[in-house]
C-alpha positions in Angstrom: 128.1 25.1 32.3 125.3 27.3 33.6 124.5 27.3 37.3 120.9 26.5 38.3 121.0 27.8 41.9 123.0 30.3 43.8 123.1 30.1 47.6 125.2 28.9 50.5 125.9 25.8 52.5 125.1 26.3 56.2 128.0 24.5 58.0 127.4 25.3 61.7 127.6 29.1 62.0 129.7 29.3 58.8 127.9 30.1 55.5 129.8 28.8 52.3 128.6 30.7 49.2 128.2 28.3 46.2 126.9 27.8 42.9 124.9 24.6 42.0 125.3 22.8 38.6 123.5 19.8 37.2 126.1 17.0 37.3 124.2 14.5 35.0 122.6 14.4 31.6 120.7 11.8 29.7 122.8 9.5 27.5 119.8 8.4 25.4 119.4 9.8 21.9 117.4 12.9 21.3 114.7 11.7 19.1 112.1 14.0 17.6 108.5 13.0 17.1 107.4 13.3 13.4 104.4 12.6 11.3 105.1 9.5 9.2 103.4 11.0 6.3 105.5 14.1 5.7 108.1 13.9 8.5 106.9 17.2 10.0 107.7 17.8 13.7 104.9 17.1 16.2 104.4 20.0 18.5 103.0 20.2 22.0 100.6 23.0 22.6 99.4 24.6 25.9 95.6 24.6 25.2 92.8 26.0 27.3 90.6 23.0 28.4 87.4 25.2 28.0 88.0 27.2 24.8 90.3 24.7 23.1 92.6 27.7 22.2 96.4 27.9 22.7 97.6 29.9 25.8 100.7 32.1 25.8 103.3 31.6 28.5 102.6 35.0 30.1 98.9 34.1 30.8 99.9 30.7 32.5 99.8 30.7 36.2 100.2 27.9 38.9 97.3 27.1 41.2 96.4 24.7 43.9 92.8 23.2 44.0 91.5 23.7 47.6 88.0 22.2 48.1 86.0 23.6 45.1 88.2 26.4 43.9 91.9 27.2 42.7 94.2 29.3 44.8 96.6 31.1 42.5 100.3 31.3 43.6 102.5 34.1 42.5 106.4 34.2 42.6 106.4 36.0 46.0 104.2 33.3 47.5 106.9 30.7 46.6 109.5 32.9 48.0 107.6 33.4 51.3 107.5 29.7 52.1 110.6 28.8 54.0 112.5 31.7 52.7 115.7 30.7 54.2 115.7 27.4 52.3 115.6 29.3 49.1 119.1 30.5 49.7 120.8 28.1 52.1 121.4 24.3 52.1 121.7 23.9 55.9 123.5 20.8 57.0 121.3 19.4 59.9 123.3 16.3 60.7 126.3 14.2 59.6 126.0 10.5 58.8 127.7 7.5 57.3 126.7 7.3 53.6 126.1 3.6 53.9 123.4 4.2 56.4 121.2 5.6 53.6 119.6 2.9 51.5 120.3 3.3 47.8 116.6 3.3 47.0 116.6 6.9 48.3 119.3 8.3 45.9 118.3 10.4 42.9 120.2 13.2 41.1 123.7 14.5 41.7 124.7 18.3 41.5 128.2 19.8 41.4 129.0 22.6 43.9 131.4 25.5 43.0 132.6 28.0 45.7 131.7 31.6 45.0 134.1 34.5 45.8 135.2 34.6 49.5 133.9 31.1 50.0 136.9 29.2 48.8 138.6 28.5 52.2 135.6 27.4 53.9 134.6 25.2 50.9 138.1 23.5 51.1 137.8 23.1 54.8 134.3 21.3 54.6 135.7 19.1 51.7 138.7 18.1 53.8 136.7 17.5 57.0 134.1 15.3 55.2 136.9 13.4 53.5 138.8 12.8 56.7 135.7 11.8 58.7 134.1 9.7 55.9 130.9 11.3 56.7 128.2 13.1 54.6 126.1 16.1 55.6 122.3 15.8 55.3 120.0 18.8 54.8 117.3 20.4 52.7 117.0 23.4 50.4 114.5 24.8 47.8 115.2 24.4 44.2 112.7 25.4 41.5 109.8 25.8 44.0 110.3 22.4 45.5 112.1 21.4 48.7 114.9 19.0 48.0 116.6 16.7 50.6 120.2 15.8 49.8 123.6 14.8 51.1 126.7 16.9 50.7 129.9 14.9 50.1 133.4 15.0 48.5 133.4 13.6 45.0 136.9 13.5 43.4 138.2 17.1 43.7 134.9 18.9 44.5 131.8 18.8 46.7 128.6 17.5 45.4 124.9 17.5 46.6 123.2 14.1 45.9 119.5 14.5 45.9 117.7 11.9 48.0 114.0 11.0 48.2 111.8 11.9 51.2 110.4 8.8 52.8 106.9 9.7 51.7 107.9 9.6 48.1 108.5 5.8 48.2 105.4 3.9 47.2 104.0 1.1 49.4 104.7 -2.4 48.1 102.3 -4.6 50.3 100.0 -5.3 47.3 102.7 -7.0 45.4 102.8 -10.8 45.6 106.2 -11.9 46.9 105.9 -15.5 48.1 108.4 -16.5 50.8 109.9 -19.7 49.3 112.1 -22.0 51.4 115.7 -21.8 50.5 117.7 -25.1 50.3 121.1 -25.0 51.9 122.9 -26.5 48.9 121.3 -24.0 46.5 122.2 -21.1 48.9 125.8 -22.2 49.1 126.2 -22.3 45.3 124.5 -18.9 45.0 126.9 -17.5 47.5 129.8 -19.1 45.6 128.6 -17.5 42.3 128.4 -14.1 44.0 131.9 -14.3 45.5 133.4 -15.6 42.2 132.0 -12.5 40.4 132.9 -10.0 43.1 135.3 -7.1 42.3 135.7 -3.5 43.1 133.1 -1.3 41.4 134.4 0.5 38.3 132.0 2.8 36.4 134.2 2.7 33.3 133.0 -0.9 32.7 129.5 0.2 32.2 128.3 2.1 29.0 124.9 3.0 27.5 125.4 0.3 24.8 121.8 0.5 23.6 122.1 4.2 22.5 125.4 3.4 20.9 123.9 0.5 18.9 120.9 2.6 18.0 123.2 5.3 16.7 125.0 2.8 14.5 121.7 1.7 13.1 120.8 5.4 12.3 124.1 5.9 10.5 123.6 2.7 8.4 120.0 3.7 7.5 121.3 7.2 6.4 123.7 5.4 4.0 120.9 3.2 2.7 122.5 0.0 4.0 120.3 -3.0 4.7 119.6 -3.7 8.4 120.2 -7.3 9.7 118.1 -8.1 12.8 119.5 -11.0 14.8 117.0 -12.9 16.9 117.7 -13.1 20.6 116.9 -16.2 22.6 114.2 -15.8 25.1 115.2 -15.9 28.7 114.6 -19.3 30.3 112.2 -18.3 33.1 111.0 -21.8 33.7 113.7 -23.0 36.1 113.2 -26.7 36.7 116.3 -27.6 38.4 117.8 -24.6 40.3 120.9 -26.6 41.5 121.8 -27.5 37.9 121.4 -23.9 36.7 123.6 -22.6 39.5 126.3 -25.3 38.7 126.2 -24.3 35.0 126.5 -20.6 36.0 129.5 -21.3 38.1 131.3 -23.3 35.3 130.5 -20.5 32.8 131.8 -17.9 35.3 135.1 -19.9 35.7 135.7 -20.0 32.0 135.1 -16.3 31.7 137.7 -15.6 34.5 140.3 -17.9 33.0 
């Protein structure tokens, strides 16, 4: 596993040297784009918009359009912006994780202590575990400021990236009617939720679509015929909500027994 950021956690006046590793990866199959006629790979090229010619990586720069011209940014410009955040994830406050709405959560990263940081790393791990708190702070990763929480996860610390408030889109334009809830329907809906409530277990959930797709690929490789089973369309025209809820409760009871 290759680290993607070397820096430190700022815990009060204590700096804990750490390495950051990506903690997640896509479970979808790695599919290539091919030309149907000869199965040749489709390649993406970096093309100059004016000349139409391909551009080498060494000639590509990053720029920001300010009014009517581009301002080119060099590596030292990125380093000059909040230089301390390029090297330190400074914990600015401690909060209960449940205070942060799940809509803000994004990517997790593993943290590994570097040499001479082991004791302070273990101290922060145990302190967060005992207090059941998480540390909130920001740092710069790949020329972008990241907000995240640091928390214990199994036997190590992780940083879980969270969105800035301005990254959430407005939803006022969506049409969400406020329908009146009937007491009887609400009671049945609550019963259905309670009947299917259990402690969360990640092992119950798998990427079944990718697994099924891989089975199809293997069958096609062996020249086996593919049988496509038709699925029933979801009944979106709910006429009697009460009857649907009662039927759902009955089905749920059978599954439990």
